[in-house]
C-alpha positions as CSV (number, residue, x, y, z in Angstrom):
1,X,-260.7,-19.4,-45.9
2,X,-262.8,-22.5,-45.0
3,X,-265.0,-22.5,-41.9
4,X,-265.5,-26.3,-42.0
5,X,-263.8,-26.7,-38.7
6,X,-266.5,-24.9,-36.8
7,X,-267.5,-27.0,-33.8
8,X,-271.1,-26.0,-34.1
9,X,-271.5,-27.4,-37.6
10,X,-272.2,-30.9,-36.4
11,X,-273.4,-33.7,-38.6
12,X,-276.4,-35.9,-37.7
13,X,-276.7,-39.4,-39.1
14,X,-280.2,-40.6,-40.0
15,X,-280.7,-44.4,-39.8
16,X,-283.4,-46.8,-40.8
17,X,-283.8,-50.5,-40.2
18,X,-286.2,-53.5,-40.3
19,X,-288.9,-53.9,-42.8
20,X,-288.4,-50.2,-43.9
21,X,-285.1,-51.1,-45.6
22,X,-286.5,-50.8,-49.0
23,X,-288.2,-47.5,-48.2
24,X,-285.0,-46.2,-46.6
25,X,-283.0,-47.2,-49.6
26,X,-285.1,-44.9,-51.7
27,X,-285.0,-42.2,-49.2
28,X,-281.3,-42.4,-48.3
29,X,-279.7,-43.9,-51.3
30,X,-278.3,-47.4,-52.1
31,X,-275.0,-46.8,-50.3
32,X,-276.6,-46.0,-46.9
33,X,-278.2,-43.1,-45.1
34,X,-277.3,-39.6,-46.2
35,X,-276.0,-37.1,-43.7
36,X,-277.8,-33.9,-42.7
37,X,-276.3,-30.9,-41.0
38,X,-277.9,-29.9,-37.7
39,X,-278.8,-26.2,-37.8
40,X,-276.1,-24.2,-35.9
41,X,-277.1,-22.7,-32.6
42,X,-277.3,-18.9,-32.4
43,X,-274.2,-17.3,-31.1
44,X,-273.9,-15.7,-27.7
45,X,-270.9,-13.7,-26.2
46,X,-269.1,-16.8,-25.0
47,X,-269.5,-18.6,-28.3
48,X,-268.4,-15.6,-30.3
49,X,-265.3,-15.2,-28.1
50,X,-264.4,-18.9,-28.7
51,X,-264.6,-18.3,-32.5
52,X,-262.4,-15.3,-32.2
53,X,-259.8,-17.1,-30.1
54,X,-259.7,-20.1,-32.5
55,X,-259.4,-17.7,-35.5
56,X,-256.4,-15.8,-34.0
57,X,-254.7,-19.1,-33.0
58,X,-254.9,-20.4,-36.6
59,X,-254.3,-17.2,-38.7
60,X,-252.1,-14.1,-38.7
61,X,-254.8,-11.5,-39.0
62,X,-255.9,-7.9,-38.4
63,X,-258.6,-6.2,-36.4
64,X,-260.5,-5.5,-39.6
65,X,-260.3,-9.1,-40.8
66,X,-261.3,-10.5,-37.5
67,X,-264.2,-8.1,-37.3
68,X,-265.4,-9.2,-40.8
69,X,-265.1,-12.8,-39.9
70,X,-267.1,-12.5,-36.7
71,X,-269.7,-10.3,-38.4
72,X,-270.1,-13.0,-41.0
73,X,-270.5,-15.7,-38.4
74,X,-273.2,-13.7,-36.6
75,X,-275.0,-13.2,-40.0
76,X,-274.9,-16.9,-40.7
77,X,-275.9,-18.2,-37.3
78,X,-277.9,-15.4,-35.7
79,X,-277.5,-13.9,-32.2
80,X,-279.0,-15.3,-29.1
81,X,-280.8,-12.4,-27.4
82,X,-282.5,-14.4,-24.6
83,X,-282.3,-13.0,-21.1
84,X,-281.2,-9.6,-22.4
85,X,-277.9,-11.0,-23.6
86,X,-275.1,-8.6,-24.5
87,X,-275.6,-7.1,-27.9
88,X,-273.2,-8.5,-30.6
89,X,-270.2,-6.2,-31.1
90,X,-267.6,-7.9,-33.3
91,X,-265.5,-4.7,-33.5
92,X,-265.2,-4.4,-29.8
93,X,-264.2,-8.1,-29.4
94,X,-261.6,-7.7,-32.2
95,X,-260.2,-4.7,-30.3
96,X,-260.0,-6.7,-27.1
97,X,-258.1,-9.4,-28.9
98,X,-255.6,-6.7,-30.0
99,X,-255.4,-5.3,-26.5
100,X,-254.5,-8.8,-25.3
101,X,-251.8,-9.1,-27.9
102,X,-253.5,-11.7,-30.0
103,X,-253.8,-9.4,-33.0
104,X,-251.1,-6.9,-34.0
105,X,-252.0,-4.9,-37.1
106,X,-248.6,-3.2,-37.3
107,X,-246.7,-6.5,-37.1
108,X,-249.0,-8.0,-39.7
109,X,-248.4,-5.0,-42.0
110,X,-244.6,-5.3,-41.6
111,X,-244.6,-9.0,-42.4
112,X,-247.0,-8.7,-45.3
113,X,-245.1,-5.9,-46.9
114,X,-241.7,-7.6,-46.6
115,X,-243.1,-10.9,-48.0
116,X,-244.7,-9.1,-51.0
117,X,-241.6,-7.1,-51.8
118,X,-239.5,-10.2,-51.7
119,X,-241.7,-11.5,-54.4
120,X,-241.1,-8.4,-56.5
121,X,-244.2,-6.4,-55.8
122,X,-244.2,-2.7,-55.4
123,X,-245.6,-0.2,-52.9
124,X,-248.9,0.3,-54.7
125,X,-249.6,-3.5,-54.6
126,X,-248.6,-3.5,-50.9
127,X,-251.0,-0.6,-50.2
128,X,-253.8,-2.5,-51.9
129,X,-253.1,-5.5,-49.7
130,X,-253.3,-3.3,-46.6
131,X,-256.7,-1.9,-47.6
132,X,-258.0,-5.4,-48.2
133,X,-256.7,-6.5,-44.8
134,X,-258.2,-3.5,-43.0
135,X,-255.0,-2.0,-42.0
136,X,-255.7,1.6,-40.8
137,X,-253.8,4.6,-42.0
138,X,-251.7,5.0,-38.8
139,X,-250.3,1.4,-39.1
140,X,-249.8,1.8,-42.8
141,X,-247.9,5.0,-42.4
142,X,-245.7,3.5,-39.7
143,X,-244.3,0.9,-42.1
144,X,-244.2,3.2,-45.2
145,X,-240.5,4.2,-44.7
146,X,-239.4,0.6,-44.7
147,X,-241.5,-0.1,-47.8
148,X,-239.9,2.8,-49.6
149,X,-236.4,1.7,-48.5
150,X,-237.0,-1.7,-50.2
151,X,-238.5,-0.2,-53.3
152,X,-235.5,-0.6,-55.6
153,X,-234.8,-4.1,-54.2
154,X,-238.4,-5.2,-54.9
155,X,-238.3,-3.8,-58.4
156,X,-235.1,-5.6,-59.2
157,X,-236.5,-8.8,-57.8
158,X,-239.4,-8.5,-60.3
159,X,-237.0,-7.6,-63.1
160,X,-234.9,-10.6,-62.3
161,X,-237.9,-12.9,-62.4
162,X,-239.1,-11.5,-65.7
163,X,-235.6,-11.1,-67.3
164,X,-236.1,-7.3,-67.7
165,X,-233.5,-4.7,-68.3
166,X,-230.2,-5.5,-66.6
167,X,-231.3,-9.2,-66.3
168,X,-232.2,-9.5,-70.0
169,X,-230.1,-10.4,-72.9
170,X,-230.1,-6.9,-74.5
171,X,-232.1,-8.1,-77.5
172,X,-235.2,-5.9,-76.9
173,X,-237.2,-3.6,-79.1
174,X,-239.5,-0.7,-78.2
175,X,-242.6,-2.8,-78.2
176,X,-241.1,-5.3,-75.8
177,X,-239.9,-2.6,-73.5
178,X,-243.4,-1.1,-73.4
179,X,-244.8,-4.5,-72.4
180,X,-242.1,-4.8,-69.7
181,X,-242.8,-1.4,-68.4
182,X,-246.5,-2.1,-68.2
183,X,-245.8,-5.3,-66.3
184,X,-243.7,-3.5,-63.8
185,X,-246.4,-0.9,-63.3
186,X,-249.0,-3.6,-62.7
187,X,-246.7,-5.1,-60.1
188,X,-247.0,-1.8,-58.2
189,X,-243.7,-0.1,-59.0
190,X,-243.1,3.6,-59.5
191,X,-243.1,4.8,-63.1
192,X,-239.7,6.5,-63.0
193,X,-238.1,3.5,-61.3
194,X,-239.7,1.0,-63.7
195,X,-238.6,3.0,-66.7
196,X,-235.0,3.2,-65.6
197,X,-234.8,-0.6,-65.0
198,X,-236.5,-1.4,-68.3
199,X,-234.0,0.8,-70.1
200,X,-230.9,-0.5,-68.3
201,X,-228.5,-2.6,-70.4
202,X,-227.6,-6.2,-69.3
203,X,-225.3,-6.2,-66.3
204,X,-223.5,-8.7,-64.2
205,X,-224.1,-6.7,-61.1
206,X,-227.5,-5.0,-61.4
207,X,-227.6,-4.4,-57.7
208,X,-224.7,-2.0,-58.0
209,X,-226.5,0.3,-60.5
210,X,-227.9,3.5,-59.0
211,X,-231.7,3.5,-59.8
212,X,-232.6,6.0,-57.2
């Protein structure tokens, strides 16, 4: 994700004129003055909250990701501690955004899981995405039943994309089946389910086959 839209990353233009033109050309280049970034101001509580609000306006996110983002911004810009300013606490601010309804980890988990499974990815890949996004165990467990219910559907979506098992032409050998099985396992599907799909003969209605 790019942070180029940060308002504090202003650009200052350096200009030269008069009889220093030749000197400036060497200093700034033949096409004109080069630009220099002004050093960003240290963050304070108000500035940190503005960053948080803009982030949640632009991105579907989680408390963990928002905390990581704010922590990185503090590391990059520093913290203004003049006048005994409030200590930086990105986690507390991320929780406040959640309390206000701007961040919803469970809704994020539900949407991410559904989108990944529509692409043919299995429960293990979904679980990995949850860890990366900072979804806690409670929210992950709350959507686990829905993920399990879509397990066969997601596996068949992957098989359809890769022309595996019931979506293939039936002209497969053991070596090809082993490669197909490995592909389904890398996509995060259960071994027993992947093996049944890989071994299934071509079918006009794969969705009617009982792979449970």
